[in-house]
C-alpha angles and dihedrals in degrees: 000000000000116000134208142196108250132185113226136183122208132183108211125210087239089071097258134121118222124195116186146165108236138177111245131182112235117237121251115277114252123208091262096041135096133200113223131194100224108227102168136012128169131227105238125183088252089056091052089053092055094041097054106017110182095334121141101242092201087072096055114136138163123257103227103188098067127098089224129042116282136163136192137200136182123255114214111248092238090056097052094085089064090053095052093104093062100035112145094358118129099218122196112228134217125075101205144006147144137243148132123298106234099172133022137192123242097265115105094238090055095044090051089065098049109126092005127123107240139183114231140197130184110090133271094076096138088088139094092241135015134195114206142143116287087234089070091059133080119200109233121224112275112277095019111138116233091242090062092055100037094094100036097110114046105037099031095047091043091055092045090045091057091054091045091051090050091055095044093050095048101249121138104206141024141230120204130186128208079028101168091067124112088263092046092054090051090050090052092053091048093049093047091051094044097043095244122150111236128189111204122204117197134172104229141025094251089060091049089054092052091057096042089052086055091055100261111161102198118043123159123188112214090204091063118103088227095048098122093046091050092045093050090051092050091049091049090053096046104031089225113173100162124075133183110204122199093177098068102176129072129026103308096103089051092049091052092052091048092051091047089055093046091052092049093047090060087076097040116127096198140013122264122185087211093058126233121334091226109113114238118196134191119186118198109213101159141037108215088143110053094196120107117279108252119207115192106188109227100126109078125252104293101088144099140198119194146142125273126197128181104230098046086049092052089051089055091049091056133230097283096051092043090053090051090053091049090050091053089054091053092047092052100031095127097039122029095018102036114138126206128203131206096201140013117212141174128244093261089050089063087069096048109113094219091050090047090055088055102046096040090062087076090207126178109270088010101110116145127213123205121210101197096194094047 
């Protein structure tokens, strides 16, 4: 059977994280499967979460007695309880990628992809080759490089999923945090095309400039002394009552809810000690701030804070609607959903401590692309 180099992450009972390149035998090809040579795969925040778990990155060190690159780091004792679900499991890393189909099963949908460059989703993409169902692949337009399609699942469908959730839940405008990110820029382009009001929250003036240069109308900098005043004004203008928060920890979700309520109360005809009856919702979909989420209740009783994940949301949308969203991504791959990378690295580079220090910063315009066969 063919074999591949695969990057895996393991939490050991001793309280250590181990990330290693390993040789793995590929599984047999089923009738509906394809074998893909992985040519490009991005480092997304969700990949970083799986790679490093709760490890203290200041303790990273190389493992010198292995034939292939490997590193280890210590996990604080108080964080081990949160890692119990993956204890001792060697987990393959990499949510999405793109590459060339080099072998296909007998089923027509698999054979139709043979020789094509496809985008893929389904985990384990930090590998030289991957066997997966043809249904988890999308054929890229002829002549499209793998790098152009490597990020066409997670960020594009997340941005489209936010808009779809807004419509299904009866809101009329959106709020997005960490909004100058690759995903945030896609969401801006979608909202501009679809005529949707979007309030962008960023963390520094340089990020605000990026979005304004892209035509964003409402940009609020959380580092500004007048942040809450500016955010309330933007919410009053747009009527936004739904937020997607990539920060997670700290007080930002609470601030957003308070500003929503303040904007709504501008139109109130009479006082209610229970606040407005307009539902205000914040969905946490990221964890850029690892601190606890603090909710300071100053926004009445009609509110909610919850988690939001892409794939459960796609399941709720249904197969037909999900396929329509995927098709839009393919149609606008080089415009609305174009991704840009600051660096291209190899699989061994992923385990280089200096490179780790760079890609774990998760900076705006700092997205890394891995070429596993480089």
